[in-house]
C-alpha positions as CSV (number, residue, x, y, z in Angstrom):
1,X,0.2,0.0,-0.2
2,X,3.1,2.6,0.7
3,X,4.6,1.8,-2.3
4,X,1.1,2.6,-4.7
5,X,1.0,5.7,-2.4
6,X,4.4,6.7,-3.1
7,X,4.1,6.0,-6.9
8,X,1.1,7.9,-6.9
9,X,1.9,10.6,-5.6
10,X,5.5,10.9,-7.2
11,X,3.5,10.2,-10.7
12,X,1.8,13.3,-9.8
13,X,4.2,15.2,-8.2
14,X,7.2,15.3,-10.6
15,X,5.7,15.8,-14.0
16,X,3.4,18.9,-12.1
17,X,6.9,20.2,-10.5
18,X,8.4,19.8,-13.7
19,X,5.7,22.1,-15.6
20,X,6.5,24.7,-12.9
21,X,9.8,24.3,-13.6
22,X,9.7,25.3,-17.1
23,X,6.7,27.7,-16.6
24,X,8.8,29.8,-14.1
25,X,11.8,30.0,-16.3
26,X,10.0,30.4,-19.6
27,X,7.7,33.9,-17.5
28,X,11.1,35.1,-16.3
29,X,13.0,34.9,-19.6
30,X,10.1,36.3,-21.4
31,X,9.8,39.3,-19.1
32,X,13.4,39.7,-19.4
33,X,13.7,39.4,-23.6
34,X,10.3,40.2,-24.5
35,X,7.4,42.9,-24.8
36,X,4.0,41.4,-23.7
37,X,2.6,42.4,-20.5
38,X,2.2,40.3,-17.5
39,X,-1.0,38.7,-18.3
40,X,0.2,37.5,-22.1
41,X,3.1,36.2,-20.8
42,X,1.7,34.2,-18.0
43,X,-0.7,32.5,-20.3
44,X,1.9,31.5,-23.1
45,X,4.7,30.2,-20.3
46,X,1.5,28.1,-18.8
47,X,0.3,26.9,-22.1
48,X,4.2,26.1,-23.3
49,X,4.8,24.3,-19.9
50,X,1.7,21.9,-19.7
51,X,2.0,21.2,-23.6
52,X,5.9,20.1,-22.8
53,X,4.8,17.9,-19.9
54,X,1.7,16.8,-21.5
55,X,4.0,15.6,-24.5
56,X,7.2,14.2,-22.7
57,X,5.5,13.4,-19.6
58,X,5.7,9.6,-20.2
59,X,8.8,9.9,-20.6
60,X,9.1,11.5,-17.4
61,X,6.7,8.6,-15.7
62,X,8.9,6.2,-17.8
63,X,11.4,6.9,-14.9
64,X,9.1,7.6,-11.9
65,X,7.6,4.4,-12.2
66,X,8.9,1.0,-11.3
67,X,9.3,-0.6,-15.0
68,X,11.5,-2.9,-16.7
69,X,11.3,-3.7,-20.5
70,X,9.2,-6.9,-21.3
71,X,11.7,-9.1,-22.2
72,X,12.3,-11.0,-26.0
73,X,9.9,-13.3,-25.9
74,X,6.5,-15.4,-27.9
75,X,3.8,-12.6,-25.9
76,X,6.4,-9.7,-26.9
77,X,6.4,-10.6,-30.2
78,X,3.4,-11.6,-30.5
79,X,2.2,-8.0,-29.0
80,X,4.9,-6.2,-31.3
81,X,3.0,-7.7,-34.1
82,X,-0.1,-6.8,-33.2
83,X,1.1,-3.3,-33.1
84,X,2.4,-3.6,-36.5
85,X,-1.1,-4.7,-38.0
86,X,-2.8,-2.2,-36.1
87,X,-0.2,0.6,-37.3
88,X,1.0,1.5,-33.1
89,X,3.9,3.2,-33.2
90,X,5.5,3.1,-29.9
91,X,8.8,3.4,-27.9
92,X,9.0,0.4,-25.9
93,X,6.5,-2.6,-23.8
94,X,7.1,-2.2,-20.6
95,X,6.4,-3.8,-17.5
96,X,5.4,-2.0,-14.5
97,X,6.0,-3.3,-11.2
98,X,2.8,-3.2,-9.3
99,X,4.1,-5.7,-6.5
100,X,1.1,-7.5,-8.1
101,X,-1.7,-5.4,-6.6
102,X,-3.5,-5.1,-9.8
103,X,-4.1,-6.5,-13.0
104,X,-4.2,-3.7,-15.7
105,X,-2.7,-2.4,-18.8
106,X,-2.3,1.3,-20.5
107,X,-0.6,3.2,-22.9
108,X,1.1,6.7,-22.4
109,X,2.2,9.5,-25.0
110,X,0.7,11.2,-28.0
111,X,3.8,11.1,-30.2
112,X,5.6,7.9,-30.7
113,X,9.1,9.0,-29.2
114,X,7.6,9.0,-26.2
115,X,4.4,6.6,-26.4
116,X,5.0,3.4,-23.8
117,X,2.7,0.5,-23.3
118,X,2.7,-0.9,-19.6
119,X,1.3,-4.1,-18.4
120,X,1.1,-4.8,-14.7
121,X,3.3,-7.7,-13.2
122,X,0.1,-9.3,-11.8
123,X,-1.4,-9.1,-15.6
124,X,1.5,-10.8,-16.9
125,X,1.9,-13.5,-13.9
126,X,-2.4,-14.3,-14.0
127,X,-3.3,-14.4,-17.6
128,X,-2.3,-16.5,-20.9
129,X,-1.1,-15.0,-24.3
130,X,-4.5,-14.5,-25.6
131,X,-6.0,-13.0,-22.1
132,X,-3.3,-10.4,-22.1
133,X,-3.8,-9.8,-26.2
134,X,-7.4,-9.3,-25.3
135,X,-6.4,-6.7,-22.7
136,X,-3.8,-5.3,-24.7
137,X,-6.6,-4.2,-27.4
138,X,-9.3,-3.2,-25.1
């Protein structure tokens, strides 16, 4: 339970912290070198920071969440083939180490370079390949 709370807090706080940092740096730069008024500066900096974190957030979360690469295996080959048929581009397929607390799958990321597919450890341990494929497609 403590591990889940830690993961949830860090997976929220780190992207938000990065967004705030980027926003503040942009405001300082725009105020120093730009000609916009305060309101425009804040709006532009906030939207830019939020957009950046939204786009690269999955890369940040990959480094925060306890994940490992799904090893080369028949399951990985089948999932990769499925992605190719569907035209889904991604960076990697990862195992999300939840200490077997929940079984789920997720895709995070809009841009293929920062898009990751997550399969929880419980999902992999308790389901056969066809069931995992069904969850993967849902």
